[in-house]
ZADO-1210 file (C-alpha; in nm, 4 decimals, padded with zeros to 6 digits):
<atoms>
<atom x="-00.0065" y="00.0025" z="-00.0046" code="LEU" pos="1"/>
<atom x="00.1496" y="00.3392" z="-00.0986" code="SER" pos="2"/>
<atom x="00.1910" y="00.6085" z="00.1690" code="ASP" pos="3"/>
<atom x="-00.0893" y="00.8121" z="00.0449" code="ASP" pos="4"/>
<atom x="-00.3311" y="00.5063" z="00.0289" code="GLY" pos="5"/>
<atom x="-00.4170" y="00.5403" z="-00.3271" code="ASN" pos="6"/>
<atom x="-00.2336" y="00.2634" z="-00.4793" code="SER" pos="7"/>
<atom x="-00.1127" y="-00.0951" z="-00.3970" code="PHE" pos="8"/>
<atom x="00.0938" y="-00.3680" z="-00.5726" code="ASP" pos="9"/>
<atom x="00.0630" y="-00.7485" z="-00.5327" code="MET" pos="10"/>
<atom x="00.2409" y="-01.0489" z="-00.6429" code="ARG" pos="11"/>
<atom x="00.1178" y="-01.4216" z="-00.6648" code="VAL" pos="12"/>
<atom x="00.3693" y="-01.6830" z="-00.7251" code="THR" pos="13"/>
<atom x="00.1729" y="-02.0065" z="-00.6064" code="ASP" pos="14"/>
<atom x="-00.1381" y="-01.9956" z="-00.8091" code="ALA" pos="15"/>
<atom x="-00.0103" y="-02.2104" z="-01.0997" code="TYR" pos="16"/>
<atom x="00.3323" y="-02.3898" z="-01.1013" code="PRO" pos="17"/>
<atom x="00.6027" y="-02.1698" z="-01.3036" code="GLY" pos="18"/>
<atom x="00.3639" y="-01.8696" z="-01.3116" code="VAL" pos="19"/>
<atom x="00.4082" y="-01.5296" z="-01.1391" code="THR" pos="20"/>
<atom x="00.1264" y="-01.2701" z="-01.1638" code="ALA" pos="21"/>
<atom x="00.1810" y="-00.9002" z="-01.0531" code="THR" pos="22"/>
<atom x="-00.0983" y="-00.6400" z="-01.0189" code="ARG" pos="23"/>
<atom x="-00.0726" y="-00.2683" z="-00.9631" code="ALA" pos="24"/>
<atom x="-00.3889" y="-00.0735" z="-00.8714" code="LEU" pos="25"/>
<atom x="-00.3945" y="00.3091" z="-00.8421" code="THR" pos="26"/>
<atom x="-00.7001" y="00.5233" z="-00.7615" code="ALA" pos="27"/>
<atom x="-00.7064" y="00.8851" z="-00.8653" code="ALA" pos="28"/>
<atom x="-01.0461" y="01.0837" z="-00.8357" code="GLY" pos="29"/>
<atom x="-01.3137" y="00.8588" z="-01.0368" code="ASN" pos="30"/>
<atom x="-01.0520" y="00.6535" z="-01.2003" code="THR" pos="31"/>
<atom x="-00.8758" y="00.3118" z="-01.1233" code="LEU" pos="32"/>
<atom x="-00.5772" y="00.2084" z="-01.3243" code="THR" pos="33"/>
<atom x="-00.5107" y="-00.1650" z="-01.3077" code="ASP" pos="34"/>
<atom x="-00.1972" y="-00.3237" z="-01.4778" code="ARG" pos="35"/>
<atom x="-00.1638" y="-00.6876" z="-01.4643" code="MET" pos="36"/>
<atom x="00.1342" y="-00.8837" z="-01.5808" code="THR" pos="37"/>
<atom x="00.1715" y="-01.2657" z="-01.6052" code="VAL" pos="38"/>
<atom x="00.5071" y="-01.4288" z="-01.6576" code="THR" pos="39"/>
<atom x="00.5336" y="-01.8165" z="-01.7250" code="CYS" pos="40"/>
<atom x="00.8309" y="-02.0519" z="-01.7638" code="GLU" pos="41"/>
<atom x="00.6725" y="-02.1748" z="-02.0671" code="GLU" pos="42"/>
<atom x="00.4391" y="-02.0441" z="-02.3433" code="GLU" pos="43"/>
<atom x="00.0829" y="-02.0683" z="-02.2381" code="HIS" pos="44"/>
<atom x="-00.2582" y="-01.9194" z="-02.3295" code="THR" pos="45"/>
<atom x="-00.3211" y="-01.6528" z="-02.1151" code="ILE" pos="46"/>
<atom x="-00.6598" y="-01.4773" z="-02.0452" code="ASP" pos="47"/>
<atom x="-00.7223" y="-01.1417" z="-01.8913" code="TRP" pos="48"/>
<atom x="-01.0874" y="-01.1596" z="-01.7703" code="VAL" pos="49"/>
<atom x="-01.3268" y="-00.8656" z="-01.6757" code="PHE" pos="50"/>
<atom x="-01.6958" y="-00.9041" z="-01.5629" code="HIS" pos="51"/>
<atom x="-01.9570" y="-00.6173" z="-01.5417" code="ALA" pos="52"/>
<atom x="-02.3304" y="-00.6004" z="-01.4936" code="SER" pos="53"/>
<atom x="-02.5592" y="-00.3484" z="-01.6458" code="GLY" pos="54"/>
<atom x="-02.6375" y="-00.2302" z="-01.9961" code="GLU" pos="55"/>
<atom x="-02.3318" y="-00.2531" z="-02.2241" code="ALA" pos="56"/>
<atom x="-02.2035" y="-00.0651" z="-02.5043" code="ASP" pos="57"/>
<atom x="-01.8785" y="-00.1912" z="-02.6945" code="PHE" pos="58"/>
<atom x="-01.6763" y="-00.0101" z="-02.9641" code="THR" pos="59"/>
<atom x="-01.5143" y="-00.2158" z="-03.2345" code="GLY" pos="60"/>
<atom x="-01.6539" y="-00.4494" z="-03.4945" code="GLN" pos="61"/>
<atom x="-01.8198" y="-00.7836" z="-03.3591" code="MET" pos="62"/>
<atom x="-01.8339" y="-01.1228" z="-03.5124" code="ALA" pos="63"/>
<atom x="-01.9607" y="-01.4472" z="-03.3748" code="PRO" pos="64"/>
<atom x="-01.6958" y="-01.6691" z="-03.2282" code="ALA" pos="65"/>
<atom x="-01.6448" y="-01.9736" z="-03.0226" code="ALA" pos="66"/>
<atom x="-01.3659" y="-02.0552" z="-02.7376" code="LEU" pos="67"/>
<atom x="-01.2518" y="-02.4070" z="-02.7276" code="PRO" pos="68"/>
<atom x="-01.2268" y="-02.4352" z="-02.3534" code="GLU" pos="69"/>
<atom x="-01.5168" y="-02.6283" z="-02.1714" code="GLN" pos="70"/>
<atom x="-01.4028" y="-02.5952" z="-01.8185" code="ASP" pos="71"/>
<atom x="-01.3078" y="-02.3423" z="-01.5588" code="ASN" pos="72"/>
<atom x="-01.6323" y="-02.1507" z="-01.6335" code="GLY" pos="73"/>
<atom x="-01.5853" y="-02.1198" z="-02.0148" code="TYR" pos="74"/>
<atom x="-01.8465" y="-02.3738" z="-02.0575" code="ASN" pos="75"/>
<atom x="-02.1045" y="-02.0956" z="-01.9153" code="TYR" pos="76"/>
<atom x="-02.0168" y="-01.8169" z="-02.1616" code="LEU" pos="77"/>
<atom x="-02.2876" y="-01.7438" z="-02.4188" code="ALA" pos="78"/>
<atom x="-02.3168" y="-01.5234" z="-02.7315" code="ASP" pos="79"/>
<atom x="-01.9339" y="-01.5038" z="-02.7691" code="VAL" pos="80"/>
<atom x="-01.8073" y="-01.2252" z="-02.9912" code="GLN" pos="81"/>
<atom x="-01.4620" y="-01.1451" z="-03.1309" code="LYS" pos="82"/>
<atom x="-01.3987" y="-00.7967" z="-03.1486" code="VAL" pos="83"/>
<atom x="-01.1743" y="-00.6146" z="-03.4127" code="THR" pos="84"/>
<atom x="-01.0718" y="-00.2713" z="-03.4402" code="GLY" pos="85"/>
<atom x="-01.0452" y="-00.0198" z="-03.1588" code="PRO" pos="86"/>
<atom x="-01.2053" y="-00.1392" z="-02.8509" code="PHE" pos="87"/>
<atom x="-01.3710" y="00.0327" z="-02.5388" code="ALA" pos="88"/>
<atom x="-01.6701" y="-00.0428" z="-02.3194" code="ALA" pos="89"/>
<atom x="-01.9172" y="00.1313" z="-02.1172" code="ARG" pos="90"/>
<atom x="-02.1668" y="-00.0147" z="-01.8520" code="PHE" pos="91"/>
<atom x="-02.4735" y="00.1682" z="-01.7256" code="LEU" pos="92"/>
<atom x="-02.6227" y="00.0585" z="-01.3938" code="ARG" pos="93"/>
<atom x="-02.8282" y="00.2067" z="-01.1321" code="ASN" pos="94"/>
<atom x="-02.7742" y="00.5621" z="-01.3022" code="GLY" pos="95"/>
<atom x="-02.4001" y="00.5310" z="-01.3068" code="LYS" pos="96"/>
<atom x="-02.1662" y="00.4602" z="-01.6154" code="THR" pos="97"/>
<atom x="-01.8541" y="00.2588" z="-01.5880" code="LEU" pos="98"/>
<atom x="-01.6183" y="00.3232" z="-01.8739" code="SER" pos="99"/>
<atom x="-01.3426" y="00.0676" z="-01.9529" code="LEU" pos="100"/>
<atom x="-01.0293" y="00.1562" z="-02.1620" code="ALA" pos="101"/>
<atom x="-00.7577" y="-00.0993" z="-02.2458" code="LEU" pos="102"/>
<atom x="-00.4616" y="00.1049" z="-02.2399" code="ASP" pos="103"/>
<atom x="-00.1950" y="-00.1649" z="-02.2815" code="GLU" pos="104"/>
<atom x="-00.2415" y="-00.4852" z="-02.4693" code="LEU" pos="105"/>
<atom x="-00.0089" y="-00.7601" z="-02.6355" code="PRO" pos="106"/>
<atom x="00.0129" y="-00.6903" z="-03.0261" code="ALA" pos="107"/>
<atom x="-00.1438" y="-01.0090" z="-03.0975" code="ASP" pos="108"/>
<atom x="-00.4056" y="-01.0096" z="-02.8314" code="ALA" pos="109"/>
<atom x="-00.7709" y="-01.1161" z="-02.9295" code="ALA" pos="110"/>
<atom x="-01.0353" y="-00.9358" z="-02.7551" code="ILE" pos="111"/>
<atom x="-01.3731" y="-01.1397" z="-02.6888" code="TYR" pos="112"/>
<atom x="-01.7005" y="-01.0321" z="-02.5267" code="VAL" pos="113"/>
<atom x="-01.9669" y="-01.2916" z="-02.3980" code="ALA" pos="114"/>
<atom x="-02.2624" y="-01.3118" z="-02.1685" code="ILE" pos="115"/>
<atom x="-02.1883" y="-01.5256" z="-01.8420" code="SER" pos="116"/>
<atom x="-02.3901" y="-01.5876" z="-01.5199" code="PRO" pos="117"/>
<atom x="-02.3887" y="-01.3214" z="-01.2615" code="ASP" pos="118"/>
<atom x="-02.4492" y="-01.3521" z="-00.8957" code="ASN" pos="119"/>
<atom x="-02.7015" y="-01.4960" z="-00.8195" code="PRO" pos="120"/>
<atom x="-02.6581" y="-01.7176" z="-01.1340" code="ALA" pos="121"/>
<atom x="-03.0157" y="-01.6329" z="-01.2399" code="THR" pos="122"/>
<atom x="-02.8645" y="-01.2855" z="-01.3603" code="LEU" pos="123"/>
<atom x="-02.6490" y="-01.2205" z="-01.6554" code="LYS" pos="124"/>
<atom x="-02.3291" y="-01.0121" z="-01.6812" code="ARG" pos="125"/>
<atom x="-02.0848" y="-00.9123" z="-01.9614" code="HIS" pos="126"/>
<atom x="-01.7622" y="-01.0757" z="-01.9752" code="THR" pos="127"/>
<atom x="-01.4475" y="-00.9312" z="-02.1570" code="ILE" pos="128"/>
<atom x="-01.1527" y="-01.1504" z="-02.2360" code="ILE" pos="129"/>
<atom x="-00.8077" y="-01.0497" z="-02.3636" code="VAL" pos="130"/>
<atom x="-00.6360" y="-01.3505" z="-02.4900" code="ARG" pos="131"/>
<atom x="-00.2948" y="-01.4138" z="-02.6030" code="THR" pos="132"/>
<atom x="-00.0331" y="-01.7015" z="-02.6152" code="ARG" pos="133"/>
<atom x="00.3079" y="-01.6008" z="-02.4643" code="ALA" pos="134"/>
<atom x="00.5546" y="-01.6470" z="-02.1834" code="LYS" pos="135"/>
<atom x="00.4677" y="-01.2931" z="-02.0541" code="GLU" pos="136"/>
<atom x="00.1696" y="-01.0613" z="-02.0930" code="VAL" pos="137"/>
<atom x="00.0876" y="-00.7196" z="-01.9706" code="ALA" pos="138"/>
<atom x="-00.2743" y="-00.5677" z="-01.9742" code="VAL" pos="139"/>
<atom x="-00.3507" y="-00.2246" z="-01.8522" code="ALA" pos="140"/>
<atom x="-00.6984" y="-00.1149" z="-01.7792" code="ALA" pos="141"/>
<atom x="-00.8597" y="00.2223" z="-01.6802" code="ARG" pos="142"/>
<atom x="-01.1903" y="00.2123" z="-01.5244" code="TYR" pos="143"/>
<atom x="-01.3886" y="00.5475" z="-01.4942" code="THR" pos="144"/>
<atom x="-01.7060" y="00.5864" z="-01.3036" code="VAL" pos="145"/>
<atom x="-01.9311" y="00.8669" z="-01.3906" code="MET" pos="146"/>
</atoms>
């Protein structure tokens, strides 16, 4: 935790063998910046995943897609769409808007949006997946509430 209480960094080394994840979160006004880095001993498919409830608006071109995984919750994804072009998202809920900008992505990243179960599971939410295959990946997101 920073001295001013506006940011913190974390590191996880025991979630998966040979994988280290770091995350840095910083709050400033109505904006939260979030930088996640995953480093692996061997090349893997790495997904950065974000969930949000509410009415969604996405930029970019959408095309129907499928993800091959059928475990770890991927089997619950519906209406999977692959995004091409510049991407941003806005979610409207309870009179507030959450904007998501992806400020740093791997050059070869694929972006998908889907619908997934929320909590409780009778509700639905939007899921964004940034996928790449690499030994190391960094994704930086900026969330703004208006």
